[in-house]
C-alpha positions as CSV (number, residue, x, y, z in Angstrom):
1,M,126.8,224.7,121.1
2,E,123.5,226.1,122.5
3,R,125.3,227.8,125.3
4,L,127.7,229.4,122.8
5,Y,124.8,230.4,120.6
6,H,123.0,232.2,123.5
7,R,126.2,233.9,124.6
8,C,127.1,235.2,121.2
9,N,123.8,235.8,119.4
10,R,123.4,239.3,120.8
11,R,122.8,242.5,118.9
12,E,125.5,244.3,120.8
13,L,128.1,242.1,119.1
14,I,127.3,243.1,115.6
15,G,130.0,245.8,115.5
16,S,132.5,243.1,114.6
17,D,130.6,242.1,111.4
18,P,129.3,243.7,108.2
19,V,125.8,242.8,109.3
20,Q,125.9,245.9,111.5
21,F,125.3,248.1,108.4
22,L,121.8,246.6,107.8
23,Y,120.6,248.0,111.1
24,R,121.3,251.6,110.2
25,F,118.2,251.4,108.1
26,H,114.6,250.6,109.0
27,R,112.9,250.1,105.7
28,R,113.0,246.5,104.3
29,Q,114.0,247.7,100.8
30,D,117.0,249.7,102.2
31,Q,118.1,246.7,104.3
32,E,118.0,244.3,101.4
33,V,120.2,246.6,99.2
34,V,122.6,247.3,102.0
35,A,122.8,243.6,102.9
36,F,123.7,242.6,99.4
37,I,126.4,245.3,99.0
38,S,127.9,244.6,102.4
39,A,128.0,240.8,101.8
40,M,129.6,241.2,98.3
41,L,132.4,243.4,99.8
42,A,133.0,241.1,102.8
43,Y,136.4,239.8,101.8
44,G,139.8,240.9,103.0
45,R,140.7,242.6,106.3
46,V,137.8,243.6,108.5
47,G,138.9,247.3,108.7
48,Q,139.2,247.6,105.0
49,I,135.8,245.9,104.5
50,F,134.1,248.4,106.9
51,R,135.8,251.4,105.2
52,S,134.7,250.2,101.7
53,I,131.1,249.6,102.8
54,E,131.1,253.0,104.5
55,R,132.3,254.6,101.2
56,I,129.5,253.1,99.2
57,L,126.8,253.9,101.9
58,D,128.0,257.5,102.0
59,Y,127.4,257.7,98.2
60,L,124.0,256.1,98.5
61,G,122.8,258.4,101.2
62,P,119.9,258.0,103.6
63,S,117.8,255.8,101.4
64,P,120.0,253.3,99.3
65,Y,117.0,251.8,97.7
66,R,115.7,255.2,96.4
67,T,119.2,256.1,95.2
68,I,119.7,252.9,93.2
69,C,116.2,253.3,91.7
70,H,117.2,256.7,90.4
71,L,120.9,256.1,89.8
72,Q,122.6,259.0,88.1
73,P,124.6,258.6,84.9
74,S,127.6,260.0,86.8
75,V,127.8,256.9,89.0
76,R,131.0,255.7,87.1
77,Q,132.7,259.0,87.5
78,D,131.6,259.4,91.1
79,L,133.0,256.0,92.1
80,A,136.1,256.2,89.9
81,G,138.4,256.4,92.9
82,F,136.8,253.5,94.7
83,R,139.0,250.4,95.3
84,H,138.5,247.4,97.5
85,R,141.1,244.8,96.8
86,F,140.0,243.2,93.5
87,T,136.9,245.4,93.3
88,K,137.2,248.7,91.4
89,G,134.8,251.6,91.1
90,Q,133.6,250.3,87.7
91,D,132.6,247.0,89.3
92,M,130.6,248.7,92.0
93,A,128.9,251.0,89.4
94,D,128.0,247.8,87.5
95,L,126.6,246.2,90.7
96,L,124.6,249.3,91.6
97,E,123.1,249.5,88.1
98,V,122.0,245.9,88.3
99,L,120.6,246.4,91.8
100,G,118.7,249.4,90.4
101,W,117.2,247.3,87.6
102,A,116.3,244.6,90.1
103,A,114.5,247.2,92.3
104,R,112.7,249.0,89.5
105,Q,111.7,246.2,87.2
106,A,112.2,242.8,88.7
107,G,110.4,243.3,92.0
108,G,113.6,243.2,94.1
109,L,116.3,240.6,94.8
110,E,113.9,238.2,96.6
111,E,111.6,238.0,93.6
112,I,114.6,237.2,91.3
113,F,115.7,234.5,93.7
114,R,112.2,233.1,94.1
115,C,112.0,232.6,90.3
116,G,115.3,230.8,90.3
117,L,114.3,228.7,93.2
118,E,111.1,227.6,91.4
119,A,113.1,226.6,88.3
120,A,115.9,224.8,90.2
121,S,116.0,221.6,92.0
122,D,118.0,222.8,95.0
123,L,119.6,225.9,96.7
124,L,122.8,225.7,94.7
125,G,120.8,225.7,91.4
126,A,118.8,228.7,92.6
127,E,121.9,230.6,93.7
128,D,123.4,229.9,90.2
129,R,120.3,231.2,88.5
130,F,120.1,234.2,90.8
131,C,123.7,235.3,90.0
132,Q,123.3,234.6,86.3
133,V,120.3,236.8,86.0
134,L,122.2,239.7,87.5
135,L,125.2,239.0,85.3
136,D,123.0,238.7,82.2
137,R,121.5,242.1,83.0
138,A,125.0,243.6,83.4
139,A,125.9,242.1,80.0
140,Y,122.8,243.7,78.5
141,L,123.8,247.1,79.9
142,H,127.5,246.9,79.1
143,V,128.2,244.3,76.5
144,A,130.0,242.0,79.0
145,P,130.2,242.0,82.8
146,S,133.6,243.0,84.1
147,K,135.9,240.4,85.7
148,G,135.5,242.2,89.0
149,L,131.7,241.9,88.8
150,R,132.0,238.2,88.1
151,F,134.1,237.9,91.2
152,L,131.5,239.7,93.3
153,L,128.7,237.4,91.9
154,S,130.6,234.1,92.1
155,T,128.4,231.1,91.5
156,P,128.4,227.7,93.2
157,S,128.9,226.0,89.8
158,G,132.3,227.8,89.7
159,G,133.4,225.7,92.6
160,S,134.2,228.4,95.2
161,G,132.8,228.3,98.7
162,C,130.4,231.2,97.9
163,K,130.9,232.4,101.5
164,R,129.6,235.9,100.7
165,L,126.5,234.7,98.9
166,N,125.6,232.2,101.6
167,M,126.2,234.8,104.3
168,F,123.8,237.1,102.5
169,M,121.3,234.2,102.3
170,R,121.7,233.6,106.0
171,W,120.9,237.3,106.7
172,M,117.8,237.2,104.5
173,V,116.3,233.9,105.6
174,R,117.1,233.4,109.3
175,Q,115.6,235.7,112.0
176,D,117.1,236.2,115.4
177,Q,119.1,238.9,117.2
178,I,121.7,238.9,114.4
179,D,119.9,237.9,111.2
180,P,116.9,240.1,110.2
181,G,115.1,237.5,108.1
182,L,113.7,239.7,105.4
183,W,112.7,237.0,102.9
184,T,109.9,234.4,103.0
185,C,110.7,232.4,99.9
186,L,113.0,230.0,101.7
187,G,113.3,228.3,105.1
188,P,116.4,228.1,107.2
189,A,116.6,224.3,106.8
190,S,117.8,224.8,103.2
191,L,120.7,227.2,103.9
192,I,124.4,226.4,103.5
193,I,127.2,227.3,105.9
194,P,129.1,230.4,104.7
195,I,132.5,228.7,104.8
196,D,135.8,230.7,104.9
197,T,139.2,230.2,106.4
198,H,138.1,231.2,109.9
199,M,135.1,228.9,109.9
200,N,137.1,226.1,108.3
201,R,139.7,226.4,111.1
202,I,137.3,226.4,114.0
203,C,135.3,223.5,112.6
204,K,138.5,221.4,112.1
205,L,139.3,222.1,115.8
206,L,135.9,220.7,116.7
207,G,136.3,217.6,114.5
208,L,133.4,218.7,112.3
209,H,135.5,219.2,109.2
210,D,138.7,217.7,107.9
211,G,139.1,219.3,104.6
212,R,141.6,222.0,103.5
213,A,140.0,223.3,100.3
214,I,137.3,225.9,100.9
215,T,134.9,224.9,98.2
216,I,131.1,224.7,97.9
217,R,131.4,221.0,98.4
218,A,133.2,221.5,101.6
219,A,130.5,223.9,102.7
220,I,127.8,221.3,101.9
221,R,129.6,218.6,103.9
222,L,129.9,220.9,106.8
223,T,126.3,221.9,106.6
224,E,125.3,218.2,106.6
225,R,127.3,217.8,109.9
226,F,125.5,220.7,111.5
227,A,122.1,219.4,110.2
228,R,122.6,216.4,112.5
229,I,122.6,218.8,115.4
230,S,120.0,221.3,114.1
231,P,118.1,219.8,111.1
232,D,115.7,222.7,110.9
233,D,118.4,225.3,111.0
234,P,121.9,224.0,110.2
235,V,123.5,227.4,110.0
236,R,122.2,228.3,113.5
237,Y,125.7,228.2,115.0
238,D,127.5,230.0,112.2
239,W,127.6,233.4,113.8
240,A,128.5,232.1,117.3
241,L,131.4,229.9,116.0
242,S,132.8,232.7,113.9
243,R,132.9,234.9,117.1
244,V,135.2,232.3,118.7
245,G,138.0,233.6,116.6
246,I,136.9,237.2,116.3
247,V,135.7,238.0,119.9
248,D,137.3,235.2,122.0
249,G,140.6,235.4,120.1
250,C,141.0,231.7,119.5
251,T,144.2,230.9,117.5
252,G,143.8,227.1,117.5
253,R,147.3,226.7,119.1
254,P,147.4,224.6,122.3
255,A,149.6,227.0,124.1
256,D,147.1,229.8,123.6
257,R,144.0,227.7,124.4
258,C,141.9,229.7,126.8
259,A,138.5,227.9,126.8
260,R,136.6,231.1,126.9
261,C,134.4,229.8,124.1
262,G,133.1,227.0,126.4
263,L,134.0,224.3,123.9
264,A,137.2,223.1,125.5
265,D,136.0,219.5,125.9
266,L,135.4,219.3,122.1
267,C,138.5,221.1,120.9
268,L,141.2,219.0,119.3
269,A,143.9,221.6,119.6
């Protein structure tokens, strides 16, 4: 696992992941905004994800933080033609308005999360409170948050794996060649694996996970397994393992097994 980590955790490989968009910007405030938008849109086909993020970043311009702080009333009209699978332009306009409020009046996303963390007993409770604050603000602005915005801000209490939210948390909390580690309110030991179909498949091949449902409970169980290997940083291998399918082309079928990932002795395929 350590060999895989050191082979894959290199900045030159970020072109295969939405995390690449953070590094177009140098100011922390811009990176936080771009990270949240990129993570929330990280569902569906990779090419479509990248195009959708590019579309929003083109709209936000050279300083996304400054743009959301001074968001124009025409944002809904400007994004009317935007569509990313279940996410419509109205949903993105709602999200940008909420991010603008967070930047101007709440001290930024980290401060909102910090308040939730102080009031909650664990990370799941803090993530619930974090998303609920943003949804409540959207409700204040527009009577009721759209169904699309609720999908973007899915909470652990809803039962989903919350892959996008936990990926955002990984980016914000960890620090290495991939993750910028912008936040200080939480340590890596508290993070949860961002589970999706790809991570689920790879971990089943390694005997680390035997479930089919991609739920937050499955993510917690998988995180507990990784905590036995790396208790201070259980999501340490998340990026590297996800590259096994994306970069090494692992299909999980015995006939296609190539062992380029270096984990052949552990693979159950």
